[in-house]
C-alpha positions in Angstrom: 13.5 -11.0 5.8 13.3 -12.6 2.3 16.0 -11.3 -0.5 15.1 -8.6 -2.9 18.4 -7.9 -4.3 17.1 -8.8 -7.5 14.0 -6.7 -7.4 16.2 -2.7 -6.3 12.4 -1.4 -6.4 10.9 -3.7 -3.7 14.0 -3.5 -1.6 13.8 0.3 -1.6 9.7 0.2 -0.8 10.0 -1.9 2.2 13.1 -0.2 3.5 11.3 3.2 3.6 8.1 1.3 5.2 10.3 -0.3 8.0 11.1 3.9 8.3 6.9 4.1 8.7 7.2 6.4 5.0 4.5 4.7 2.5 6.7 5.7 -0.6 5.5 5.0 -4.4 6.7 5.9 -7.5 6.0 8.8 -9.2 6.7 9.7 -13.1 8.3 13.2 -13.8 6.9 13.0 -17.6 3.3 12.4 -17.0 2.9 13.0 -13.1 1.0 9.9 -12.3 2.1 7.5 -9.4 2.3 3.9 -9.9 2.5 1.0 -7.7 3.9 -2.1 -7.5 7.3 0.0 -7.6 8.9 -0.5 -11.0 11.6 2.3 -12.9 9.6 2.5 -15.8 6.1 4.2 -16.1 3.4 2.4 -16.9 1.6 5.4 -18.1 4.1 6.9 -20.5 6.8 4.2 -20.6 9.5 7.2 -19.1 12.4 6.1 -17.3 12.2 9.4 -15.2 10.9 8.0 -11.9 11.2 9.1 -8.2 10.3 7.9 -4.9 7.9 10.6 -3.1 6.0 10.4 -0.1 2.0 9.7 0.0 -0.2 11.5 2.3 -1.6 8.2 3.9 -5.1 8.9 3.2 -7.4 6.6 1.0 -10.7 4.7 0.6 -11.7 1.0 0.5 -12.4 -0.1 -3.2 -13.0 -3.9 -2.5 -12.1 -6.4 0.3 -12.7 -9.3 1.5 -13.2 -11.4 5.1 -11.1 -13.9 5.5 -12.6 -16.5 8.4 -11.4 -19.7 8.0 -8.2 -18.8 10.2 -8.2 -18.8 13.8 -8.4 -15.0 13.5 -10.3 -13.4 10.7 -8.2 -10.8 9.1 -9.4 -8.5 5.8 -7.9 -7.9 2.8 -8.8 -5.0 0.4 -7.7 -3.0 -2.6 -7.2 0.3 -1.2 -7.6 3.2 -3.7 -4.8 6.3 -2.6 -5.5 9.8 -2.6 -2.9 9.7 -4.9 -4.9 7.6 -7.3 -3.1 4.3 -7.3 -5.0 1.2 -5.6 -2.5 -1.3 -3.6 -3.9 -4.7 -1.9 -3.6 -4.6 1.5 -4.9 -5.3 4.9 -7.8 -3.6 7.1 -6.5 -3.4 10.9 -7.8 -2.3 14.1 -11.8 -3.0 12.8 -14.6 -4.7 12.9 -14.5 -6.8 9.7 -18.3 -6.6 9.6 -18.6 -3.0 10.2 -16.5 -1.9 6.8 -18.1 -0.9 3.8 -17.1 -0.1 0.4 -16.0 3.9 -0.4 -15.1 4.1 3.8 -12.0 6.2 4.3 -9.0 4.9 5.8 -5.3 6.0 7.0 -2.3 4.6 6.5 -0.5 2.3 9.4 2.3 -0.3 9.5 2.6 -4.0 11.0 5.5 -5.8 11.4 5.3 -9.0 8.8 6.6 -12.5 9.1 9.7 -12.5 6.9 8.9 -9.0 5.1 9.8 -6.5 7.8 7.3 -3.7 8.2 4.8 -3.4 5.6 2.1 -0.8 5.2 -1.6 -1.5 6.2 -4.6 0.7 6.5 -7.1 1.5 9.3 -10.1 2.9 9.3 -10.0 6.9 9.7 -11.8 8.7 12.3 -13.5 11.3 9.6 
């Protein structure tokens, strides 16, 4: 695993992911979630933030299918129910069947060098 000791928020984020939780920072000042994890809210500049568990639900905002590898894979921006967008992978899907606005749900995969990371798969509903 990479050394994230100089970035404690990222290390905490990956620790939570390793426990099967997608935790994001939420500002106690303005109430907004933010991603990527950082100690100061980018919306109101408050330092009063805390880790909060997410619903694990979202929709595909944008995606691209990477076909120049042995196995095609999908990189996407997913808009979470909590209002933030995050770059991630969409897994367990037919890349040609994906569409913008499609519902996705949280799952986790082992990533070489980073441990367990959150990814998303198409939702059944």
